[in-house]
Structures are given as structure tokens and as C-alpha cells.
C-alpha positions as CSV (number, residue, x, y, z in Angstrom):
1,M,-9.6,-22.4,34.4
2,S,-6.6,-24.8,34.2
3,G,-5.2,-23.3,31.0
4,P,-6.1,-22.2,27.5
5,R,-8.4,-24.5,25.5
6,T,-8.4,-24.6,21.7
7,F,-11.5,-26.1,20.0
8,R,-11.4,-27.2,16.4
9,T,-14.2,-28.7,14.3
10,S,-15.7,-31.8,15.8
11,P,-15.4,-35.2,14.1
12,G,-19.1,-35.2,13.6
13,S,-19.0,-32.1,11.5
14,Y,-16.3,-33.6,9.3
15,A,-18.4,-36.8,8.9
16,A,-21.5,-34.9,8.0
17,L,-20.1,-32.5,5.4
18,C,-17.4,-34.7,4.0
19,G,-19.7,-37.7,4.0
20,V,-22.3,-35.9,1.9
21,L,-19.7,-34.6,-0.4
22,S,-18.2,-38.1,-0.8
23,V,-21.4,-39.4,-2.5
24,P,-20.2,-38.4,-6.0
25,L,-16.8,-40.1,-5.4
26,V,-18.7,-43.3,-4.4
27,I,-20.9,-43.1,-7.5
28,W,-18.0,-42.4,-9.9
29,S,-15.9,-45.2,-8.3
30,G,-18.8,-47.6,-8.7
31,V,-19.2,-46.5,-12.4
32,A,-15.5,-46.9,-13.0
33,L,-15.4,-50.4,-11.4
34,S,-18.5,-51.6,-13.3
35,H,-17.5,-50.3,-16.7
36,G,-13.8,-51.0,-16.3
37,T,-12.9,-47.5,-17.5
38,L,-11.6,-44.6,-15.4
39,D,-12.6,-41.0,-16.1
40,L,-9.7,-39.2,-14.4
41,A,-11.4,-35.8,-14.5
42,A,-14.5,-37.1,-12.8
43,L,-12.5,-39.0,-10.2
44,L,-10.3,-36.0,-9.4
45,L,-13.3,-33.6,-9.1
46,S,-15.3,-36.0,-7.0
47,S,-12.4,-36.7,-4.6
48,G,-11.6,-33.0,-4.5
49,L,-15.0,-32.1,-3.0
50,P,-14.6,-33.9,0.4
51,A,-10.9,-33.0,0.5
52,T,-11.6,-29.3,0.0
53,A,-14.3,-29.5,2.6
54,A,-12.0,-31.1,5.1
55,I,-9.3,-28.4,4.6
56,W,-12.0,-25.7,4.9
57,L,-13.3,-27.2,8.2
58,A,-9.8,-27.4,9.6
59,Y,-9.6,-23.6,9.4
60,F,-12.4,-23.2,12.1
61,R,-11.0,-22.4,15.6
62,L,-12.1,-21.1,19.0
63,R,-9.6,-20.5,21.7
64,I,-10.7,-19.9,25.3
65,D,-8.2,-18.8,27.9
66,D,-8.3,-16.9,31.2
67,S,-8.3,-13.4,29.5
68,G,-10.8,-13.9,26.7
69,I,-11.6,-15.7,23.5
70,E,-10.2,-15.9,20.0
71,Y,-12.4,-17.0,17.1
72,R,-11.8,-17.8,13.5
73,D,-14.6,-18.8,11.2
74,L,-14.8,-20.5,7.8
75,L,-15.0,-17.3,5.8
76,G,-11.7,-15.9,7.2
77,R,-13.3,-13.6,9.8
78,S,-11.5,-13.6,13.1
79,F,-11.6,-11.6,16.3
80,S,-10.2,-11.6,19.8
81,V,-12.3,-10.3,22.7
82,A,-11.5,-9.9,26.4
83,Y,-14.1,-11.1,28.8
84,S,-14.3,-7.6,30.3
85,E,-15.6,-6.4,26.9
86,V,-18.4,-9.1,26.7
87,D,-21.9,-8.3,28.1
88,S,-23.5,-11.6,27.3
89,L,-23.7,-14.6,25.0
90,K,-27.1,-14.9,23.5
91,S,-28.6,-17.9,21.7
92,R,-31.7,-17.9,19.5
93,T,-33.3,-20.4,17.2
94,I,-34.1,-19.3,13.7
95,S,-36.5,-21.1,11.4
96,A,-34.6,-22.1,8.2
97,G,-36.5,-24.0,5.5
98,R,-37.8,-27.2,7.0
99,G,-35.5,-27.1,10.1
100,F,-34.0,-24.8,12.7
101,V,-30.6,-23.1,13.1
102,H,-29.1,-21.9,16.3
103,E,-27.4,-18.5,16.2
104,W,-25.0,-17.4,19.0
105,V,-24.1,-13.8,19.4
106,L,-21.6,-12.2,21.7
107,Q,-23.1,-8.9,22.8
108,L,-20.3,-6.5,23.8
109,H,-20.6,-3.5,26.2
110,D,-19.9,-1.0,23.4
111,G,-23.0,-2.3,21.5
112,R,-21.2,-4.5,18.9
113,R,-22.6,-7.9,18.2
114,L,-20.2,-10.7,17.1
115,R,-21.7,-13.8,15.7
116,I,-20.1,-17.1,16.6
117,N,-21.0,-20.4,15.0
118,L,-20.7,-23.0,17.7
119,K,-22.3,-25.8,15.8
120,P,-19.1,-27.4,14.4
121,F,-17.4,-27.4,17.8
122,P,-17.8,-30.1,20.5
123,R,-20.9,-29.5,22.7
124,E,-18.7,-28.7,25.8
125,T,-17.6,-25.5,24.0
126,Y,-20.9,-23.8,24.8
127,W,-20.9,-24.7,28.4
128,L,-17.3,-23.6,28.9
129,L,-18.2,-20.2,27.3
130,C,-21.1,-20.0,29.7
131,Q,-18.9,-20.5,32.6
132,R,-16.7,-17.6,31.5
133,I,-19.5,-15.1,30.5
134,R,-23.2,-14.6,31.1
135,C,-25.3,-16.6,28.7
136,E,-28.9,-15.9,27.7
137,A,-31.2,-18.2,25.9
């Protein structure tokens, strides 16, 4: 590998979450423009939703280098694992409501299983991990 790579949340993830959470802001802005009055509390709350989501997504990080990986998720959980500790990266599809969710798990030689959410990262992240460790579908 040419050097360490740090992956952050992809722009598409920002667009999806922040876009959905911007709907109240658009509605309140439309109401304010049509009525000529401004409800400051509603405007602050509705603009705070996408701003908070953007800050939260910015916390997500995955660093891949020659020795191993470092991962930090949205709930503050983080870990660092050397490739020599990793047995495999397994992926499975889970039925959730009307759709499906992919779950990725690092299986370590000592039996521990570490979940990684690769969904918010660029697609190349999975393939780069697969080059470094054994992947199982």
C-alpha cells in the first residue's frame, strides 16, 4: 500500500441524512416567507437538525495503513486492530422492515467480533479492506 488512507463519511451519506433532516427547515422557511412572520425558535430548531447530523457524521472515521485499521463510529466506539489479529471480514444481509441492511464484522483470531459500519464510507473502502484481509460474503 502506498501509505495510510483515512476514510470519512461520504458526501452521499451527508446528502441523505442532512437532506431528510432539512425538510422541517424548508417547511418553516416557506411558512415564514408566506406569512411574513418569523418564529425564531422553530427556525433555530429546524436548522439545528441538519447541522447536528452533519457534525455527528463528521465524527465517523476509518483509517487503513500497512499495520492495521483504526475505526471510530457514530456512538463513540473506537478500536485499533492489527491485520495479524484479524481472521476475516464477514458481510451478511439482514432483513430490516421493508428493506435490507448490510452488516460487516471483523472476526478476530481470539474469537472477538468487531462490527464495522461501512455504509457511510465510499465504496472503495470495502475493496481496500478486502485487499488487506480475507473477506467472506
